[in-house]
N, CA and C atoms as a LAMMPS dump frame, in Angstrom:
ITEM: TIMESTEP
0
ITEM: NUMBER OF ATOMS
225
ITEM: BOX BOUNDS ff ff ff
-5.0000000000000000e+02 5.0000000000000000e+02
-5.0000000000000000e+02 5.0000000000000000e+02
-5.0000000000000000e+02 5.0000000000000000e+02
ITEM: ATOMS id mol type element x y z
1 1 1 N 0.823 -1.15 -0.005
2 1 2 C -0.004 0.03 -0.005
3 1 3 C 0.847 1.242 -0.039
4 2 1 N 0.241 2.36 -0.344
5 2 2 C 0.984 3.649 -0.443
6 2 3 C 1.583 4.121 0.9
7 3 1 N 0.767 3.902 1.978
8 3 2 C 1.163 4.381 3.302
9 3 3 C 2.4 3.606 3.734
10 4 1 N 2.417 2.338 3.618
11 4 2 C 3.583 1.517 3.952
12 4 3 C 4.768 1.802 3.104
13 5 1 N 4.553 2.077 1.83
14 5 2 C 5.612 2.355 0.909
15 5 3 C 6.25 3.736 1.278
16 6 1 N 5.393 4.704 1.626
17 6 2 C 5.923 6.015 2.077
18 6 3 C 6.709 5.934 3.371
19 7 1 N 6.229 5.086 4.298
20 7 2 C 6.972 4.902 5.539
21 7 3 C 8.304 4.313 5.335
22 8 1 N 8.331 3.244 4.392
23 8 2 C 9.572 2.603 4.087
24 8 3 C 10.542 3.571 3.396
25 9 1 N 10.092 4.395 2.539
26 9 2 C 10.926 5.433 1.879
27 9 3 C 11.566 6.36 2.9
28 10 1 N 10.67 6.868 3.868
29 10 2 C 11.189 7.709 4.872
30 10 3 C 12.218 7.088 5.743
31 11 1 N 12.019 5.823 6.105
32 11 2 C 13.005 5.156 6.877
33 11 3 C 14.328 4.937 6.124
34 12 1 N 14.227 4.582 4.942
35 12 2 C 15.429 4.47 4.096
36 12 3 C 16.178 5.797 3.98
37 13 1 N 15.501 6.842 3.857
38 13 2 C 16.124 8.164 3.739
39 13 3 C 16.817 8.558 5.147
40 14 1 N 16.117 8.185 6.302
41 14 2 C 16.69 8.417 7.588
42 14 3 C 18.001 7.683 7.779
43 15 1 N 17.987 6.379 7.384
44 15 2 C 19.154 5.555 7.465
45 15 3 C 20.32 6.041 6.625
46 16 1 N 19.978 6.574 5.463
47 16 2 C 21.045 7.201 4.573
48 16 3 C 21.596 8.412 5.276
49 17 1 N 20.747 9.207 5.893
50 17 2 C 21.267 10.464 6.583
51 17 3 C 22.195 10.052 7.721
52 18 1 N 21.866 9.002 8.476
53 18 2 C 22.709 8.44 9.52
54 18 3 C 24.111 7.958 9.047
55 19 1 N 23.962 7.117 7.94
56 19 2 C 25.198 6.594 7.325
57 19 3 C 26.124 7.668 6.823
58 20 1 N 25.612 8.718 6.34
59 20 2 C 26.475 9.842 5.764
60 20 3 C 27.302 10.422 6.901
61 21 1 N 26.746 10.496 8.132
62 21 2 C 27.422 11.112 9.305
63 21 3 C 28.41 10.188 9.978
64 22 1 N 28.294 8.889 9.774
65 22 2 C 29.19 7.96 10.478
66 22 3 C 30.525 7.839 9.783
67 23 1 N 31.582 8.126 10.592
68 23 2 C 32.94 7.914 10.073
69 23 3 C 33.762 7.357 11.255
70 24 1 N 34.027 6.054 11.148
71 24 2 C 34.731 5.318 12.174
72 24 3 C 35.359 4.135 11.562
73 25 1 N 36.547 3.808 11.978
74 25 2 C 37.312 2.635 11.398
75 25 3 C 36.516 1.34 11.428
76 26 1 N 35.665 1.182 12.374
77 26 2 C 34.912 -0.038 12.526
78 26 3 C 33.551 0.005 11.994
79 27 1 N 33.189 0.94 11.16
80 27 2 C 31.91 1.063 10.569
81 27 3 C 32.122 1.259 9.025
82 28 1 N 31.52 0.495 8.21
83 28 2 C 31.662 0.558 6.831
84 28 3 C 31.198 2.008 6.276
85 29 1 N 31.893 2.494 5.362
86 29 2 C 31.641 3.843 4.823
87 29 3 C 30.511 3.79 3.821
88 30 1 N 29.707 4.838 3.817
89 30 2 C 28.723 5.033 2.809
90 30 3 C 29.25 5.865 1.663
91 31 1 N 29.074 5.477 0.417
92 31 2 C 29.633 6.18 -0.731
93 31 3 C 28.652 6.985 -1.518
94 32 1 N 27.407 6.585 -1.455
95 32 2 C 26.361 7.295 -2.193
96 32 3 C 25.175 6.375 -2.487
97 33 1 N 24.155 6.869 -3.103
98 33 2 C 23.055 6.08 -3.467
99 33 3 C 22.102 6.86 -4.398
100 34 1 N 20.981 6.183 -4.65
101 34 2 C 20.083 6.825 -5.556
102 34 3 C 18.814 5.992 -5.754
103 35 1 N 18.204 6.142 -6.834
104 35 2 C 16.908 5.531 -7.183
105 35 3 C 16.799 5.268 -8.68
106 36 1 N 16.487 3.99 -9.006
107 36 2 C 16.232 3.648 -10.391
108 36 3 C 14.784 3.054 -10.442
109 37 1 N 13.955 3.869 -11.155
110 37 2 C 12.525 3.551 -11.055
111 37 3 C 12.051 3.628 -9.658
112 38 1 N 11.493 2.574 -9.149
113 38 2 C 11.039 2.612 -7.716
114 38 3 C 11.973 1.927 -6.801
115 39 1 N 13.066 1.435 -7.317
116 39 2 C 14.149 0.711 -6.528
117 39 3 C 15.154 1.703 -6.006
118 40 1 N 15.269 1.85 -4.649
119 40 2 C 16.309 2.714 -4.058
120 40 3 C 17.511 1.817 -3.787
121 41 1 N 18.679 2.45 -3.75
122 41 2 C 19.98 1.693 -3.439
123 41 3 C 20.974 2.638 -2.821
124 42 1 N 21.953 2.033 -2.156
125 42 2 C 23.098 2.825 -1.702
126 42 3 C 24.353 1.872 -1.82
127 43 1 N 25.518 2.558 -1.978
128 43 2 C 26.757 1.811 -2.079
129 43 3 C 27.54 2.022 -0.843
130 44 1 N 28.113 1.002 -0.367
131 44 2 C 28.882 1.004 0.879
132 44 3 C 30.277 0.42 0.58
133 45 1 N 31.2 0.687 1.475
134 45 2 C 32.549 0.176 1.414
135 45 3 C 32.577 -1.393 1.373
136 46 1 N 33.413 -2.012 0.584
137 46 2 C 33.543 -3.409 0.628
138 46 3 C 34.581 -3.773 1.622
139 47 1 N 34.213 -4.636 2.578
140 47 2 C 35.089 -5.06 3.646
141 47 3 C 35.382 -6.519 3.424
142 48 1 N 36.623 -6.863 3.27
143 48 2 C 37.102 -8.254 3.058
144 48 3 C 37.342 -8.857 4.44
145 49 1 N 37.418 -10.158 4.444
146 49 2 C 37.858 -10.877 5.633
147 49 3 C 36.717 -11.576 6.37
148 50 1 N 35.482 -11.497 5.909
149 50 2 C 34.415 -12.21 6.531
150 50 3 C 33.705 -11.441 7.566
151 51 1 N 32.671 -12.141 8.137
152 51 2 C 31.871 -11.479 9.117
153 51 3 C 32.297 -11.964 10.569
154 52 1 N 31.811 -11.202 11.533
155 52 2 C 32.062 -11.554 12.938
156 52 3 C 31.362 -12.899 13.22
157 53 1 N 30.174 -13.11 12.652
158 53 2 C 29.469 -14.329 12.781
159 53 3 C 30.326 -15.506 12.329
160 54 1 N 30.922 -15.417 11.186
161 54 2 C 31.744 -16.475 10.651
162 54 3 C 33.038 -16.727 11.431
163 55 1 N 33.572 -15.634 11.899
164 55 2 C 34.806 -15.742 12.758
165 55 3 C 34.489 -16.472 14.086
166 56 1 N 33.358 -16.174 14.652
167 56 2 C 32.932 -16.839 15.894
168 56 3 C 32.641 -18.33 15.678
169 57 1 N 32.01 -18.629 14.544
170 57 2 C 31.758 -20.048 14.236
171 57 3 C 33.098 -20.815 14.06
172 58 1 N 33.975 -20.169 13.378
173 58 2 C 35.329 -20.834 13.156
174 58 3 C 36.091 -20.976 14.431
175 59 1 N 36.131 -20.019 15.283
176 59 2 C 36.889 -20.08 16.54
177 59 3 C 36.235 -20.954 17.634
178 60 1 N 34.943 -21.057 17.62
179 60 2 C 34.178 -21.776 18.635
180 60 3 C 34.2 -21.145 19.956
181 61 1 N 35.374 -20.792 20.512
182 61 2 C 35.47 -20.2 21.796
183 61 3 C 36.535 -19.182 21.825
184 62 1 N 36.276 -18.054 22.558
185 62 2 C 37.172 -16.995 22.626
186 62 3 C 37.66 -16.766 24.024
187 63 1 N 38.873 -16.321 24.189
188 63 2 C 39.365 -15.975 25.509
189 63 3 C 38.749 -14.573 25.931
190 64 1 N 38.836 -14.233 27.189
191 64 2 C 38.232 -13.029 27.634
192 64 3 C 38.831 -11.785 27.004
193 65 1 N 40.136 -11.841 26.757
194 65 2 C 40.879 -10.667 26.174
195 65 3 C 40.313 -10.41 24.79
196 66 1 N 40.222 -11.475 24.025
197 66 2 C 39.69 -11.252 22.648
198 66 3 C 38.244 -10.886 22.647
199 67 1 N 37.496 -11.451 23.502
200 67 2 C 36.015 -11.055 23.675
201 67 3 C 35.91 -9.553 23.915
202 68 1 N 36.698 -9.01 24.819
203 68 2 C 36.699 -7.614 25.2
204 68 3 C 37.126 -6.738 23.971
205 69 1 N 38.16 -7.178 23.299
206 69 2 C 38.662 -6.481 22.15
207 69 3 C 37.559 -6.369 21.079
208 70 1 N 36.984 -7.535 20.706
209 70 2 C 35.932 -7.514 19.709
210 70 3 C 34.667 -6.728 20.14
211 71 1 N 34.36 -6.874 21.417
212 71 2 C 33.179 -6.143 21.953
213 71 3 C 33.407 -4.662 21.842
214 72 1 N 34.555 -4.216 22.189
215 72 2 C 34.856 -2.711 22.068
216 72 3 C 34.761 -2.184 20.633
217 73 1 N 35.218 -3.043 19.698
218 73 2 C 35.121 -2.667 18.32
219 73 3 C 33.645 -2.56 17.845
220 74 1 N 32.85 -3.52 18.278
221 74 2 C 31.501 -3.567 17.882
222 74 3 C 30.707 -2.351 18.482
223 75 1 N 31.081 -2.133 19.768
224 75 2 C 30.321 -1.015 20.465
225 75 3 C 30.768 0.339 19.926
């Protein structure tokens, strides 16, 4: 419906505004975005090396020092 679509578009725009302001080594950078027809998009920095979820699955268990280090980066 139009109401839901308008809400979704406003939310998308709010998130873009937030991404534009964020500049931190542990947050992917926003490079730009736009709209093609009714499809909105944005481009973000490509980060290699996998996800935290994948890392945790691979490691199975972390020591407290590494847990604190990762938690500080996420926070």
